[in-house]
C-alpha positions as CSV (number, residue, x, y, z in Angstrom):
1,C,-8.6,10.0,-27.4
2,E,-12.1,11.3,-26.3
3,R,-12.7,14.6,-24.1
4,R,-14.5,17.0,-23.4
5,V,-15.3,20.4,-21.0
6,V,-19.0,20.4,-20.1
7,G,-19.8,24.2,-20.2
8,D,-22.1,26.6,-22.8
9,W,-22.3,30.6,-23.0
10,N,-25.3,30.6,-20.9
11,M,-25.3,33.3,-18.7
12,N,-28.6,33.9,-17.6
13,S,-29.1,32.8,-14.2
14,A,-27.8,36.3,-12.9
15,F,-26.3,39.6,-14.5
16,V,-26.9,38.2,-18.6
17,I,-30.7,39.5,-19.4
18,G,-30.6,40.2,-23.1
19,G,-31.1,42.9,-24.4
20,E,-29.5,45.9,-26.1
21,V,-27.0,47.4,-23.7
22,G,-24.5,49.5,-22.8
23,F,-20.9,49.5,-21.1
24,L,-20.4,50.5,-17.7
25,G,-18.7,53.7,-17.2
26,R,-17.5,55.6,-14.2
27,L,-19.6,54.5,-10.8
28,R,-21.2,57.3,-8.5
29,K,-21.5,56.6,-4.7
30,D,-24.8,54.7,-4.7
31,G,-23.3,51.6,-7.5
32,L,-25.3,52.8,-11.6
33,A,-22.9,54.9,-13.9
34,S,-21.8,57.6,-13.7
35,H,-23.2,60.1,-17.2
36,G,-22.1,59.0,-20.9
37,G,-21.5,55.3,-19.5
38,R,-23.1,53.6,-21.8
39,R,-21.4,53.4,-24.8
40,L,-21.2,50.6,-26.1
41,L,-17.9,47.8,-26.5
42,S,-17.3,49.1,-30.0
43,R,-14.0,49.1,-29.4
44,W,-13.4,44.9,-28.8
45,S,-16.3,43.9,-31.0
46,K,-15.0,43.5,-34.8
47,G,-12.7,40.9,-34.5
48,P,-9.3,42.4,-37.5
49,R,-10.5,39.7,-40.0
50,P,-14.1,38.8,-41.3
51,F,-16.3,35.9,-38.8
52,L,-14.8,32.2,-39.9
53,R,-18.2,31.0,-40.3
54,M,-17.9,28.2,-37.4
55,C,-21.7,28.6,-36.2
56,A,-23.3,28.4,-39.4
57,G,-24.9,24.8,-39.8
58,S,-27.0,22.6,-37.5
59,D,-25.4,22.2,-33.6
60,D,-25.9,18.4,-34.7
61,T,-22.8,18.2,-37.3
62,P,-19.7,18.0,-36.4
63,F,-16.9,20.1,-37.6
64,A,-12.7,19.2,-38.0
65,I,-10.8,21.5,-36.3
66,T,-6.8,21.4,-36.2
67,T,-3.5,21.7,-35.6
68,P,-0.8,21.0,-38.1
69,L,0.5,17.4,-37.0
70,F,3.5,17.9,-36.2
71,Y,7.2,16.6,-36.7
72,V,9.0,14.4,-34.5
73,N,12.2,14.8,-35.6
74,A,12.6,17.0,-32.1
75,E,11.3,17.5,-29.0
76,P,8.3,20.1,-29.3
77,H,9.3,24.1,-28.4
78,M,7.0,27.0,-28.2
79,G,6.2,26.9,-31.8
80,S,3.8,23.7,-31.0
81,A,2.3,25.1,-28.2
82,Y,1.6,28.3,-28.9
83,T,-0.2,27.1,-32.2
84,T,-2.4,24.3,-29.6
85,M,-3.5,26.3,-27.6
86,A,-4.6,28.8,-30.0
87,T,-6.8,25.8,-31.1
88,D,-7.9,24.9,-28.3
89,A,-9.1,27.9,-27.5
90,I,-11.4,28.8,-30.5
91,S,-12.9,24.9,-29.9
92,R,-13.8,25.3,-26.7
93,S,-15.6,28.2,-27.4
94,L,-17.4,26.8,-29.6
95,R,-18.4,23.8,-27.7
96,M,-20.3,25.6,-25.7
97,S,-22.0,27.7,-28.2
98,G,-23.7,24.4,-28.7
99,K,-21.6,23.3,-31.2
100,K,-19.9,19.9,-32.4
101,P,-15.8,20.8,-33.3
102,V,-13.3,17.7,-34.1
103,M,-10.5,19.3,-32.9
104,I,-7.5,17.8,-34.1
105,T,-3.8,17.0,-33.4
106,G,-1.7,14.4,-33.6
107,C,2.4,14.3,-34.7
108,D,3.8,13.7,-38.6
109,E,5.4,10.7,-38.4
110,H,7.4,9.4,-42.2
111,G,10.5,11.3,-43.2
112,D,14.3,11.2,-43.7
113,K,14.8,13.8,-41.6
114,I,13.1,11.7,-38.5
115,R,15.2,8.7,-40.0
116,M,17.8,10.8,-40.1
117,S,17.2,12.3,-36.3
118,A,16.5,8.5,-35.2
119,E,20.4,7.8,-36.5
120,K,22.0,10.3,-34.7
121,L,19.8,9.1,-31.0
122,G,20.7,4.8,-31.5
123,R,17.1,4.4,-31.6
124,S,15.2,3.2,-34.7
125,P,12.6,5.1,-36.1
126,R,9.6,3.8,-34.2
127,D,11.6,3.8,-31.3
128,H,11.9,7.6,-31.9
129,C,8.5,8.5,-33.2
130,D,7.2,6.4,-30.4
131,R,8.7,8.7,-28.2
132,I,8.2,12.0,-29.7
133,S,5.0,11.4,-30.3
134,S,4.4,10.9,-26.3
135,E,6.4,14.1,-25.1
136,F,3.7,15.6,-27.3
137,I,0.7,14.3,-25.9
138,N,2.6,15.2,-22.3
139,L,3.1,18.2,-23.4
140,F,-0.5,19.0,-24.2
141,D,-1.9,17.7,-20.9
142,K,0.7,19.6,-19.3
143,L,-1.4,22.8,-20.7
144,G,-4.9,21.5,-20.6
145,I,-5.8,20.6,-24.6
146,D,-8.7,18.8,-25.0
147,Y,-8.3,17.2,-28.1
148,D,-11.0,14.9,-29.7
149,K,-8.4,13.7,-32.1
150,F,-4.1,12.8,-31.7
151,C,-3.3,11.5,-35.2
152,R,0.0,10.2,-35.4
153,T,0.6,9.0,-39.0
154,T,2.5,5.7,-38.7
155,N,-1.0,4.2,-37.7
156,P,-2.3,1.5,-40.2
157,V,-5.6,3.1,-40.0
158,H,-4.2,6.5,-41.7
159,E,-1.7,4.5,-44.0
160,T,-4.4,2.5,-45.5
161,I,-7.2,6.0,-46.0
162,V,-3.8,7.5,-47.7
163,E,-3.3,4.9,-50.4
164,Q,-6.7,4.9,-51.5
165,F,-6.2,8.6,-51.4
166,M,-2.8,8.3,-53.5
167,N,-4.7,6.0,-56.0
168,R,-8.4,8.5,-56.2
169,V,-5.0,11.1,-57.6
170,W,-4.0,8.4,-59.6
171,D,-6.7,7.5,-61.3
172,N,-7.6,10.6,-62.0
173,G,-4.0,11.0,-64.7
174,D,-2.8,13.2,-61.7
175,I,0.5,10.9,-61.0
176,Y,3.2,10.1,-62.9
177,K,6.8,9.4,-63.4
178,S,9.6,12.4,-63.9
179,E,13.4,12.7,-63.0
180,Y,13.8,15.9,-61.2
181,E,17.4,17.7,-59.4
182,G,17.1,20.6,-58.1
183,L,18.5,21.8,-54.0
184,Y,16.8,19.9,-51.2
185,C,16.4,21.4,-47.7
186,T,16.0,17.7,-45.1
187,G,14.1,20.8,-42.5
188,C,12.1,21.5,-45.4
189,E,11.3,18.1,-46.6
190,E,11.4,20.2,-50.0
191,Y,12.9,21.1,-52.6
192,K,13.7,24.3,-53.1
193,D,14.0,27.0,-56.1
194,S,17.3,29.2,-56.1
195,K,14.7,32.8,-55.8
196,D,13.7,31.7,-51.7
197,L,18.0,31.3,-50.9
198,V,19.5,32.9,-48.9
199,N,23.8,33.1,-50.0
200,K,23.0,31.0,-52.6
201,D,22.4,27.7,-51.6
202,Q,20.4,28.4,-47.5
203,C,17.2,27.3,-46.3
204,P,16.0,31.0,-45.6
205,V,13.6,29.0,-42.0
206,H,16.3,26.6,-41.4
207,Q,19.9,28.1,-42.1
208,T,21.4,25.3,-43.5
209,K,22.8,24.7,-47.1
210,C,20.6,22.5,-49.0
211,E,21.9,19.5,-50.7
212,S,21.7,18.9,-54.4
213,R,19.6,16.0,-55.2
214,K,18.7,14.5,-58.4
215,E,16.2,11.2,-58.8
216,E,13.4,9.5,-60.7
217,N,10.5,10.1,-58.8
218,Y,6.9,10.1,-58.8
219,F,5.6,13.6,-59.7
220,F,2.0,15.0,-58.8
221,A,-0.3,17.6,-61.6
222,L,-0.2,20.8,-58.8
223,S,-0.1,22.9,-62.7
224,K,-3.0,21.4,-63.9
225,Y,-4.7,23.4,-61.3
226,Q,-3.0,26.4,-61.8
227,N,-6.7,28.1,-63.1
228,Q,-8.8,26.9,-60.3
229,I,-6.9,27.1,-57.5
230,E,-6.5,30.9,-58.8
231,K,-10.3,31.2,-58.5
232,L,-10.2,29.9,-55.4
233,L,-8.3,32.9,-54.3
234,E,-10.3,35.3,-56.5
235,E,-14.1,33.5,-55.8
236,N,-13.3,33.1,-51.9
237,P,-11.1,35.8,-49.9
238,D,-11.3,34.1,-46.7
239,F,-9.9,31.3,-47.8
240,V,-6.9,32.5,-47.1
241,Q,-6.0,34.1,-43.1
242,P,-5.1,36.8,-42.2
243,T,-3.8,39.5,-45.5
244,R,-0.8,39.1,-45.3
245,S,-0.2,35.0,-45.5
246,R,-3.2,35.7,-48.3
247,N,-1.7,37.8,-50.2
248,E,2.2,35.6,-50.1
249,V,0.0,32.5,-51.5
250,L,-1.5,35.1,-54.3
251,S,2.4,36.0,-54.9
252,W,3.3,32.2,-55.3
253,V,0.7,31.4,-57.3
254,K,0.7,34.2,-59.4
255,S,4.6,32.8,-60.4
256,G,2.7,30.1,-61.4
257,L,1.8,26.5,-60.1
258,R,5.1,23.7,-60.6
259,D,4.8,20.1,-60.2
260,F,6.1,18.8,-57.3
261,S,7.7,15.4,-56.0
262,V,5.0,12.8,-53.7
263,S,7.3,10.6,-53.5
264,R,11.4,9.2,-52.5
265,A,13.1,6.7,-54.2
266,N,16.0,6.4,-51.1
267,N,14.3,7.2,-47.6
268,P,12.8,3.8,-46.3
269,W,11.0,5.2,-43.5
270,G,7.5,6.7,-44.9
271,I,4.8,5.0,-46.8
272,P,5.3,2.1,-50.2
273,V,3.7,4.4,-53.7
274,P,1.2,1.2,-53.8
275,K,1.7,1.0,-57.0
276,D,5.5,0.5,-57.0
277,N,7.4,-0.5,-53.7
278,S,10.5,1.1,-54.8
279,Q,9.5,4.2,-53.3
280,T,7.7,5.9,-50.6
281,I,5.1,8.8,-50.6
282,Y,6.4,11.8,-50.2
283,V,6.1,13.6,-46.0
284,W,3.8,16.1,-47.0
285,F,1.8,14.0,-49.7
286,D,0.9,11.4,-46.7
287,A,0.8,14.1,-43.7
288,L,-1.6,15.8,-45.2
289,L,-4.5,13.3,-45.3
290,G,-4.3,13.3,-41.3
291,Y,-7.0,16.0,-41.5
292,I,-9.1,13.5,-42.9
293,S,-8.3,9.8,-41.2
294,S,-8.2,11.2,-38.0
295,L,-12.0,11.6,-38.3
296,L,-12.3,8.0,-37.8
297,E,-14.2,6.1,-34.8
298,P,-12.4,2.6,-33.3
299,G,-14.0,0.2,-36.1
300,D,-15.4,2.6,-38.5
301,E,-14.6,0.7,-41.7
302,P,-11.0,3.1,-42.9
303,T,-12.5,3.9,-46.3
304,I,-12.4,8.0,-47.4
305,E,-16.5,7.9,-47.7
306,N,-16.5,7.0,-43.5
307,A,-14.0,9.5,-42.5
308,I,-15.2,12.6,-44.6
309,A,-18.9,11.3,-43.0
310,R,-17.1,12.3,-39.5
311,G,-16.8,16.0,-40.0
312,W,-15.3,17.2,-43.4
313,P,-14.9,20.0,-44.7
314,A,-12.5,21.2,-42.3
315,K,-13.4,24.9,-40.8
316,V,-10.3,25.9,-40.0
317,H,-6.4,24.3,-40.6
318,I,-4.8,26.9,-37.8
319,I,-1.1,26.7,-39.2
320,G,2.6,28.6,-38.1
321,K,3.3,30.7,-41.4
322,D,6.2,28.9,-42.5
323,I,4.2,25.8,-43.4
324,L,1.7,28.3,-45.6
325,R,2.4,26.4,-49.2
326,F,1.6,23.1,-48.5
327,H,-1.8,23.7,-46.9
328,A,-3.5,26.4,-49.2
329,I,-1.5,25.4,-52.4
330,Y,-1.0,21.9,-53.1
331,W,-3.3,20.5,-50.4
332,P,-6.3,22.0,-52.1
333,A,-5.0,21.0,-54.9
334,M,-4.7,18.0,-54.1
335,L,-8.0,17.2,-52.7
336,M,-9.0,18.7,-55.8
337,S,-7.7,16.1,-58.4
338,A,-9.6,13.1,-55.2
339,G,-12.9,14.7,-55.9
340,L,-12.9,16.0,-52.4
341,E,-13.9,19.8,-50.2
342,L,-12.2,21.7,-49.8
343,P,-11.4,23.2,-46.3
344,E,-13.2,26.9,-45.1
345,V,-10.5,28.7,-43.9
346,V,-6.0,28.2,-43.7
347,F,-5.0,30.7,-41.1
348,G,-1.4,31.6,-41.0
349,H,0.5,32.7,-38.0
350,G,3.0,34.5,-36.7
351,F,6.6,33.2,-35.3
352,L,7.6,33.7,-31.9
353,T,10.3,35.5,-30.8
354,K,12.2,35.5,-27.0
355,D,13.5,39.1,-26.5
356,G,13.7,40.2,-29.7
357,L,15.4,37.5,-31.8
358,K,14.9,34.8,-32.9
359,M,15.2,31.5,-31.5
360,G,17.8,29.1,-31.8
361,K,19.7,26.5,-30.1
362,S,23.2,27.7,-31.5
363,L,21.7,31.3,-30.1
364,G,21.3,29.8,-26.4
365,N,17.3,30.9,-26.3
366,T,15.2,28.7,-26.9
367,L,12.1,29.3,-24.9
368,D,11.2,25.8,-23.4
369,P,7.3,24.4,-22.8
370,F,7.6,22.5,-20.5
371,S,9.3,24.4,-18.1
372,L,7.8,27.4,-18.6
373,V,4.6,25.9,-17.2
374,G,6.5,24.2,-14.5
375,T,7.1,27.1,-13.6
376,Y,4.2,29.4,-13.9
377,G,1.8,27.4,-14.2
378,A,-0.5,26.4,-17.9
379,D,-3.4,29.4,-17.6
380,A,-0.6,31.8,-17.4
381,T,1.1,30.9,-20.2
382,R,-1.9,30.1,-22.3
383,Y,-3.5,33.5,-21.1
384,F,-0.5,35.1,-22.1
385,F,0.5,34.3,-25.8
386,L,-2.9,34.4,-26.0
387,R,-3.6,37.7,-24.6
388,S,0.2,39.5,-25.2
389,I,0.2,38.8,-29.5
390,E,-2.1,39.6,-31.8
391,F,-2.1,36.8,-33.1
392,G,-1.6,36.2,-36.7
393,S,1.6,38.1,-36.4
394,D,4.6,37.9,-35.4
395,G,5.4,37.9,-31.4
396,D,7.9,38.2,-28.9
397,Y,8.1,36.3,-25.6
398,N,10.1,38.3,-23.0
399,E,9.9,37.3,-19.5
400,E,9.5,40.5,-17.7
401,R,6.8,41.4,-20.0
402,F,4.6,37.8,-19.0
403,I,5.7,38.3,-15.2
404,S,4.0,42.0,-15.4
405,T,0.8,40.5,-18.4
406,V,-0.1,38.0,-15.7
407,N,0.1,39.9,-12.4
408,A,-1.9,42.9,-13.6
409,D,-4.1,41.2,-15.3
410,L,-4.7,37.9,-13.5
411,A,-3.5,38.0,-10.3
412,N,-4.0,42.1,-9.2
413,N,-7.7,42.8,-11.4
414,L,-9.2,39.2,-11.0
415,G,-7.4,37.5,-8.3
416,N,-7.9,40.1,-5.6
417,L,-11.3,41.1,-6.8
418,L,-11.8,37.7,-5.5
419,N,-9.6,37.2,-2.5
420,R,-11.0,40.7,-0.8
421,S,-14.9,40.0,-2.3
422,M,-14.6,36.2,-0.2
423,N,-12.3,37.4,2.2
424,L,-15.5,40.2,3.8
425,I,-18.1,37.8,2.7
426,R,-16.3,35.3,5.6
427,K,-15.4,37.8,8.2
428,N,-18.6,39.5,7.9
429,C,-21.2,36.8,6.4
430,D,-19.8,33.4,7.0
431,L,-18.8,33.0,4.1
432,M,-23.0,32.8,2.9
433,Y,-24.2,35.3,1.0
434,E,-27.2,36.9,2.0
435,L,-28.7,38.1,-1.2
436,D,-28.6,36.2,-4.5
437,S,-26.8,37.9,-7.2
438,S,-29.9,37.8,-9.4
439,E,-32.0,40.2,-7.1
440,I,-29.2,42.6,-7.6
441,D,-29.6,45.9,-10.4
442,H,-26.5,47.3,-11.3
443,P,-24.8,48.5,-15.0
444,F,-22.8,44.8,-14.3
445,R,-25.3,43.0,-15.7
446,E,-25.8,44.0,-18.6
447,T,-22.0,44.1,-19.3
448,A,-21.8,40.8,-19.1
449,S,-24.4,40.6,-21.4
450,Q,-22.8,42.7,-24.0
451,L,-19.7,40.4,-23.0
452,A,-21.6,36.9,-23.8
453,T,-22.3,37.7,-27.4
454,L,-19.4,39.5,-27.7
455,V,-16.1,36.3,-25.9
456,P,-17.4,34.5,-28.5
457,K,-17.1,35.9,-31.2
458,N,-14.0,37.2,-31.7
459,L,-12.6,34.1,-30.0
460,E,-14.0,32.5,-33.2
461,Q,-12.0,35.3,-35.1
462,L,-9.2,34.2,-33.9
463,H,-8.7,37.3,-31.9
464,F,-7.9,36.5,-29.0
465,T,-6.6,39.8,-27.9
466,G,-10.4,41.0,-28.7
467,A,-11.9,38.2,-26.3
468,C,-9.4,39.1,-23.0
469,Q,-9.4,42.9,-22.9
470,P,-13.0,44.1,-22.5
471,I,-13.2,40.7,-19.5
472,V,-10.3,42.6,-18.4
473,E,-12.3,45.8,-18.1
474,Y,-14.8,44.7,-17.2
475,L,-13.1,43.8,-13.9
476,G,-11.0,46.9,-13.8
477,Q,-14.5,48.1,-13.9
478,A,-15.5,46.2,-10.6
479,N,-12.3,46.5,-8.1
480,L,-13.0,50.8,-9.4
481,Y,-16.7,49.8,-7.6
482,I,-15.7,48.0,-4.5
483,A,-12.7,50.3,-3.5
484,E,-15.4,53.6,-3.8
485,E,-18.6,51.7,-2.1
486,E,-15.8,50.5,0.6
487,P,-17.9,47.8,2.0
488,W,-14.9,47.1,5.0
489,T,-16.3,50.8,6.0
490,L,-20.2,50.7,5.2
491,F,-20.2,47.2,7.2
492,K,-18.5,49.3,10.7
493,Q,-21.5,52.3,9.9
494,G,-24.1,49.8,10.2
495,E,-25.1,50.6,5.9
496,R,-25.2,45.6,5.8
497,E,-27.2,45.3,3.1
498,R,-25.8,48.0,0.7
499,A,-22.0,45.9,1.8
500,V,-23.9,42.7,0.9
501,R,-25.3,44.3,-1.9
502,C,-21.6,45.4,-3.3
503,L,-20.2,41.8,-2.8
504,C,-22.2,40.2,-4.0
505,T,-22.4,42.3,-7.1
506,C,-18.1,41.7,-7.6
507,L,-18.2,38.2,-6.4
508,E,-20.6,37.9,-9.4
509,V,-18.6,40.2,-11.9
510,V,-16.4,37.4,-11.3
511,R,-18.5,34.0,-12.0
512,V,-19.6,36.3,-14.5
513,A,-15.3,36.7,-15.9
514,G,-14.6,32.8,-14.7
515,V,-17.2,31.3,-18.0
516,L,-16.0,33.6,-20.6
517,L,-12.3,32.9,-19.5
518,K,-13.1,29.4,-19.7
519,P,-12.2,28.7,-23.2
520,V,-8.2,30.8,-22.6
521,T,-7.8,29.7,-18.7
522,P,-9.8,27.1,-18.5
523,M,-8.6,25.7,-14.9
524,L,-8.5,28.9,-13.7
525,S,-11.9,29.0,-14.5
526,D,-13.0,25.4,-12.3
527,R,-10.3,27.2,-9.5
528,I,-12.6,30.0,-9.7
529,Y,-16.6,27.9,-9.8
530,R,-15.2,25.8,-6.8
531,S,-14.1,28.6,-4.5
532,L,-17.3,30.8,-5.2
533,G,-18.4,27.2,-3.6
534,L,-20.6,25.9,-6.6
535,T,-20.3,21.8,-6.2
536,E,-18.7,19.6,-9.1
537,Q,-22.5,18.6,-10.3
538,Q,-23.8,22.1,-10.2
539,W,-20.4,22.9,-12.4
540,Q,-19.9,19.6,-14.1
541,G,-23.8,19.2,-14.1
542,K,-26.8,21.1,-15.0
543,T,-25.6,23.1,-17.7
544,A,-23.0,24.7,-15.7
545,M,-23.3,28.1,-15.9
546,T,-27.2,27.6,-15.0
547,V,-26.8,28.3,-11.4
548,G,-30.2,28.8,-8.9
549,K,-30.5,31.3,-6.5
550,D,-31.1,28.3,-3.4
551,D,-27.4,27.0,-5.1
552,I,-25.5,30.6,-4.9
553,R,-26.6,31.5,-1.7
554,R,-26.4,28.7,0.5
555,S,-23.5,26.5,-1.2
556,P,-20.0,29.5,-0.5
557,N,-17.0,27.6,0.1
558,K,-16.0,27.7,4.1
559,S,-12.1,26.3,2.8
560,F,-12.1,29.5,0.6
561,K,-8.0,29.9,-0.4
562,R,-6.2,31.6,-2.9
563,V,-7.5,31.0,-6.6
564,A,-3.9,29.5,-8.3
565,P,-0.2,29.4,-6.2
566,W,0.4,32.4,-8.7
567,L,-2.4,34.5,-7.7
568,C,-0.4,37.2,-5.8
569,S,2.4,39.5,-6.7
570,I,4.9,36.9,-8.7
571,Q,8.6,38.4,-8.6
572,I,11.1,38.0,-10.9
């Protein structure tokens, strides 16, 4: 699926003028910053982790940025949505910077767990995969996810790439046949070391008993790459992020890498091993190749060479920390064996909880993403999870805090500034801007210039809080400004020019905020532009953010309505 949102970070039609800038302090009655107001936005100028180097290289060079391929044993959950919302925000920001990310998401559709899930529901594995993958597509559409590629590992093209890759590794001498006996977690699709289990035989992730298995399989010689993986982590300290995830990976590596099985003898729902059709390829050895096979365009000959030419290596794999071992150890070793480049960054984010407790069906506290979006909307959902949770750490969902955050930042701060300013323009100026915002010399324009650099940088550092919070503060300063200027009083006192200048300034702040928030709240940003009177051609046509003097002066939307249904106080 090919989808694009046209837009860029160029806001120089009005407030963004470049140069050395400061942050707006408390405003005096004359609309100028008070003494000491030129402090830099230093609080938010540095993310919690090194820059991901996403903006390096030519603008014309495509590169992959990925979510995991989600397992289709069950319907999508909030964790799937969380990872994908974050990846989408980064991808949108990079496109606005003129880069060409190829956002890859999709479904991992092979494995014993999927076959068993299908049987319990009276379905064939194929029918089950078709149904659940369509649910993921439906959820992503509701969330406004603008992915470029949706991978399904049951696609014949993907299967061809997997076979080619396995043959490469095999020819390199890294696959051999052996017998293995151990405790196996079907939920993780992985043999477990006894030291990693709880209560002797329970998986710590799924809280279920692991079963004892003994079978003859093909193995990948992971131990052969012990020194190379250690060197990778030593020479590239940013390869695994954040620091907590890196430390966990280092601990695993230092304990010694062990060869792992890359085939299963008793699971018919998988890709046959190329040189032994009695076995199927291990689900992780299969699924990880989706990041490469997805890059192929329709009509391309399905070869590894053609796929990697379309955007490999990936800039970043964004994953949940529960699948860190596969992406940060197994995957690099597999790529080394096949002679392919490694991804630049593997980022393992934390788990989500609800009201302080781990979510689970047994506790009856699961969070349905479809219900959440249906109740509050996609923008509110995206904003809360990206704004309120430090990406990389565990985060908690609480409905009261969700509503409070959306009300405070979007309804009261952004919505009220827009609604108040537009209502006064409607009442006193017949919804006609009498002053072009580019004619306004105001400290807000300096702050906008700084934010135009700060916000995309923080987004590309996966520092979503640091991207959203300065926008909230910027809007807060504008609300303070309009409250101190009191343009409604100025109109009554005959100071029309000053009142209009205040309102046009505030509406330009809203416009700038709409641009800055677009990667996080894309639908809301579109509605802001329409409410400000910009036409579809202006919004989607001439690089989106470049608005001429006549455009903004004469085209306000006379059928103005609230930006979104929930941009009013939401009550519990």
